[in-house]
C-alpha positions in Angstrom: -26.2 5.3 5.3 -22.7 6.0 6.4 -21.7 7.0 9.9 -18.8 9.3 10.7 -16.5 6.3 11.1 -13.1 5.8 9.5 -11.5 2.4 9.0 -7.8 2.1 9.0 -5.9 -0.9 7.7 -2.4 -2.1 6.7 0.4 -4.0 8.4 2.9 -6.8 8.3 5.8 -4.5 9.4 6.1 -1.5 11.7 6.6 0.7 8.6 2.9 0.0 7.6 1.7 0.9 11.1 3.7 3.9 12.3 2.1 6.4 9.9 -1.2 5.4 11.4 0.1 6.2 14.9 1.1 9.6 13.7 -2.2 10.2 12.0 -4.6 9.0 14.7 -4.5 12.1 17.0 -5.8 14.2 14.0 -8.4 11.6 13.1 -9.9 11.8 16.6 -10.7 15.5 15.9 -12.4 14.7 12.6 -14.2 11.3 13.1 -16.5 10.0 15.7 -15.2 6.4 15.6 -11.9 4.9 14.5 -11.7 1.2 13.7 -8.5 -0.6 12.7 -8.8 -3.9 10.8 -5.6 -5.9 11.0 -4.2 -9.4 11.4 -4.6 -11.7 14.3 -1.0 -11.8 15.5 0.8 -9.1 13.5 2.8 -6.2 14.8 -0.1 -3.9 14.0 -2.2 -5.5 16.7 0.5 -5.0 19.3 1.0 -1.3 18.3 -2.6 -0.3 17.7 -4.3 -2.1 20.7 -2.3 0.1 23.1 -4.0 3.3 21.8 -7.1 4.6 23.5 -10.0 5.4 21.3 -9.2 2.9 18.5 -11.1 -0.4 18.1 -9.0 -3.2 16.8 -10.7 -6.0 14.8 -8.7 -8.9 13.5 -9.4 -10.8 10.2 -7.7 -13.6 8.2 -4.7 -12.3 6.3 -2.1 -14.1 4.2 1.4 -13.2 3.0 2.9 -14.0 -0.4 6.2 -15.8 0.1 8.6 -14.7 -2.6 10.5 -18.0 -2.5 8.6 -21.1 -3.6 6.3 -22.4 -0.8 3.4 -24.7 -0.9 1.7 -22.2 1.5 1.3 -19.9 -1.5 -1.3 -22.3 -2.9 -3.6 -21.3 0.0 -3.4 -17.6 -0.7 -6.6 -17.3 -2.9 -8.7 -19.2 -0.3 -7.3 -17.1 2.7 -7.7 -13.9 0.7 -11.4 -14.7 0.0 -12.0 -15.6 3.6 -10.3 -12.3 4.7 -12.3 -10.3 2.2 -15.6 -11.8 3.4 -14.7 -11.1 7.1 -13.8 -7.6 6.2 -17.1 -7.1 4.4 -18.9 -8.2 7.6 -17.0 -5.7 9.7 -17.6 -2.9 7.2 -21.3 -3.7 7.0 -21.6 -3.5 10.8 -19.7 -0.3 11.3 -20.7 1.5 8.0 -17.6 3.7 7.6 -17.6 6.8 5.4 -14.0 6.2 4.3 -11.1 3.7 4.5 -7.4 4.6 4.8 -4.9 1.8 3.9 -1.2 1.9 4.4 -0.7 -1.2 2.2 1.0 -4.4 3.0 -0.7 -7.8 2.7 -2.8 -7.0 5.8 -4.6 -4.3 4.1 -5.5 -6.2 0.9 -8.6 -8.0 2.1 -10.1 -4.7 3.3 -9.2 -3.0 0.0 -11.0 -5.7 -1.9 -14.0 -5.5 0.3 -14.2 -1.7 -0.1 -14.4 -2.1 -3.8 -17.2 -4.6 -3.5 -19.1 -2.3 -1.2 -18.3 0.9 -2.9 -16.8 2.6 0.2 -14.2 5.3 -0.7 -10.6 3.9 -0.3 -7.6 6.2 0.1 -4.2 4.4 0.0 -0.8 5.6 0.9 2.5 4.2 -0.5 5.7 4.9 1.5 8.2 3.4 -0.9 9.6 4.6 -4.2 8.0 1.7 -6.1 4.4 0.6 -5.3 4.0 -2.6 -3.4 1.9 -5.5 -4.6 -1.0 -4.8 -2.2 -1.2 -1.2 -3.3 -0.9 -2.1 -6.9 -4.1 -4.1 -6.6 -5.8 -1.7 -4.2 -4.8 1.3 -6.2 -6.9 0.3 -9.1 -10.1 1.0 -7.1 -8.7 3.6 -4.7 -10.0 7.2 -5.1 -6.4 8.4 -4.6 -3.0 6.8 -4.0 -1.0 9.2 -1.8 2.7 8.9 -2.1 5.9 9.7 -0.1 8.0 10.1 -3.2 7.0 12.6 -5.9 8.3 10.4 -8.7 5.9 7.7 -7.6 2.8 9.9 -7.8 3.9 11.0 -11.3 3.8 7.4 -12.5 0.2 6.5 -11.6 -3.0 8.2 -12.9 -4.6 8.6 -9.4 -1.4 9.4 -7.6 -1.0 12.4 -5.4 2.3 13.4 -3.7 1.9 14.4 -0.1 5.2 13.3 1.4 6.0 11.2 4.4 3.5 11.2 7.3 5.8 12.3 10.0 5.2 14.0 13.3 6.7 17.5 13.7 7.5 17.1 17.4 9.5 19.7 19.3 11.9 18.1 21.8 12.9 20.1 24.8 16.5 20.5 25.9 15.6 18.8 29.2 14.3 15.7 27.4 17.4 15.6 25.2 19.7 15.7 28.2 17.6 13.0 30.0 17.9 10.6 27.0 21.6 11.2 26.7 22.1 10.3 30.3 19.8 7.3 30.0 21.9 5.8 27.2 25.3 7.0 28.6 26.0 9.3 25.7 28.7 11.6 26.7 28.6 15.2 25.3 32.2 15.5 24.2 31.5 13.6 20.9 28.7 13.7 18.4 26.2 10.8 18.1 26.1 8.2 15.4 22.8 6.3 15.4 22.8 2.7 14.1 19.4 1.4 13.2 19.1 -2.3 12.3 15.4 -2.3 11.5 12.4 -3.3 13.6 13.5 -7.0 13.5 17.2 -6.3 13.6 19.8 -7.0 11.0 22.3 -9.7 11.8 24.8 -8.8 9.0 24.7 -5.1 9.8 25.0 -5.7 13.5 28.0 -8.0 13.2 29.8 -5.6 10.7 29.3 -2.7 13.0 30.8 -4.6 15.9 33.8 -5.5 13.8 34.4 -1.9 12.9 33.6 -0.4 16.3 37.2 0.7 17.2 37.3 2.9 14.0 33.8 4.2 14.3 34.2 5.3 17.9 37.2 7.5 17.1 34.9 10.3 16.2 31.4 9.5 17.6 29.4 8.1 20.3 27.4 5.2 19.0 23.9 4.2 20.0 23.2 0.9 18.3 19.6 -0.4 18.0 20.1 -4.0 17.2 16.6 -5.4 17.1 14.8 -7.7 19.5 17.0 -10.4 20.9 20.0 -9.2 18.9 22.2 -7.5 21.5 25.7 -9.0 22.2 26.7 -8.7 25.9 30.3 -9.5 24.9 30.6 -6.2 23.0 31.5 -3.4 25.4 33.3 -0.2 24.6 33.4 3.3 26.0 31.0 5.6 24.2 29.1 2.6 22.8 25.6 1.6 23.9 23.5 -1.2 22.3 19.7 -1.7 22.9 17.1 -3.9 21.3 14.6 -1.2 20.6 13.5 2.1 22.1 10.3 4.2 22.4 12.3 7.4 22.3 13.1 7.5 18.6 11.9 11.1 18.1 14.4 12.2 20.8 17.2 10.2 19.3 16.5 11.7 15.8 16.7 15.1 17.4 20.2 14.6 18.9 21.8 12.3 16.2 24.5 13.8 14.0 24.9 11.0 11.5 23.3 7.6 11.0 23.8 4.0 9.7 20.5 2.5 8.8 18.4 0.0 6.8 16.4 1.5 3.9 12.9 1.4 5.3 11.0 4.5 4.0 9.8 5.7 7.4 13.2 5.6 9.0 15.2 7.3 6.2 12.6 10.0 5.9 12.7 10.6 9.6 16.4 11.1 9.3 16.0 13.3 6.2 13.5 15.5 8.0 16.2 16.2 10.7 18.9 16.7 8.0 20.9 13.8 9.3 23.6 12.5 6.9 23.3 8.7 6.6 24.7 5.5 5.2 21.8 3.3 4.0 22.4 -0.4 3.9 19.2 -1.6 2.2 17.7 -5.1 2.8 18.5 -7.0 -0.3 17.1 -10.5 0.4 13.6 -11.5 1.4 11.9 -8.3 0.0 10.8 -7.0 -3.4 13.7 -4.6 -3.6 12.0 -1.5 -2.3 14.7 -0.7 0.2 17.3 -0.8 -2.6 15.2 1.6 -4.7 14.7 3.9 -1.7 18.5 4.0 -1.0 19.5 4.6 -4.6 17.0 7.5 -4.8 18.4 9.1 -1.6 22.0 8.7 -2.9 21.1 10.2 -6.2 19.5 13.2 -4.4 22.6 13.7 -2.3 20.9 12.9 0.9 22.8 9.7 1.7 25.5 7.2 0.8 24.4 3.7 -0.2 26.3 0.5 0.8 24.8 -2.6 -0.7 24.6 -5.6 1.6 26.5 -8.0 -0.6 29.4 -5.5 -0.4 29.1 -5.0 3.3 32.2 -5.9 5.4 34.4 -4.2 8.0 36.6 -2.4 5.4 33.8 -1.2 3.2 31.8 0.1 6.2 34.8 2.1 7.5 35.5 3.5 4.0 31.9 4.6 3.6 31.8 6.0 7.1 34.9 8.2 6.4 33.3 9.3 3.2 30.2 10.3 5.1 32.2 12.4 7.6 33.8 14.2 4.6 30.5 14.9 2.9 28.3 15.5 5.9 28.1 19.3 5.6 27.1 19.1 1.9 24.5 16.5 2.6 22.9 18.6 5.3 22.7 21.5 2.9 21.0 19.2 0.3 18.3 18.1 2.8 17.0 21.6 3.5 13.4 21.9 2.3 13.7 18.4 0.9 10.2 17.2 2.1 6.9 18.9 2.9 6.1 19.4 6.6 2.3 19.3 6.4 1.8 15.8 5.1 -0.6 14.7 8.0 -2.8 17.7 7.3 -2.9 16.9 3.6 -3.9 13.3 4.3 -6.8 14.5 6.6 -7.9 16.9 3.8 -8.1 14.1 1.3 -9.9 11.8 3.7 -12.5 14.5 4.3 -12.8 15.3 0.6 -13.6 11.8 -0.5 -15.6 10.4 2.5 -19.3 9.7 2.1 -21.1 12.5 3.9 -22.2 11.0 7.2 -25.9 11.0 7.9 -27.6 11.5 11.3 -24.3 12.2 12.9 -22.7 15.1 14.6 -20.0 15.5 12.0 -16.7 16.9 13.3 -14.9 19.6 11.5 
């Protein structure tokens, strides 16, 4: 007999967690209890545990290493253990629906949901479906997608767009952040985003090209944790490891240089910010490359592949971006839906098991 409880899951990278952070305020208005099942030491535990009103429960998780590793031999055993742990959690909290953002962290919960016949709704951020969502999607009631083309390729796909917050930033807050990061107002802002863990090659190339890049723009460079270089100092240049003020920075940025993570590039797209995407090419399944090529094809961005990245190629692409920026801004208008979070809530309410003996929220 289901309670008015929702279980969230997914993780491994910030990209699998941030959509949950955006969704949780709306979930609190529609569910009596919110439980997040994640890994013991993953980034999702750090991010979710800081939120009031969400219970975090860790289980065993395991990641597929794309290069040969003896640790891959342990995957079936850890996956079974994680699924059994997830089943115990689900039995104790009796949720009416599960929402998964994919990643290896969400897979044991997805497998448990199938075994226990609990409605599962999955969301895929990237252009191609990740391995966890490929498996989970077979038993999910719906696979929600950020890219329309992705939904069109799967029988239970539904395009809803990127789960972004539509936050209004005041002029006072914009001024405060400009002052905090020493961004003078006589030049526009180029935002450089190296990814949640930083990007050594991107950072080093940006540093080598700084004198050219700074001719036209302020640069705020998010290097990633432990990746700043105290020897690099220039007027109109600020480097930081990370920031909690990304919504404000998106609202004041004029152009961007970024990795190809779906959440980041859609945040930039939603603000009509022309961008150079340097997709991660090693250590992934190629999702960032597909995301970048799609954005370039649509006229939203320029793509610079990492094997071709050097000082000269970055400066050349940067100058191209400045030339095409106005056209790119025009291309981005009405490019994505603005009501994705509301659509996700509607799907969750549609497919949940009707809670019994509970004061169901509307």
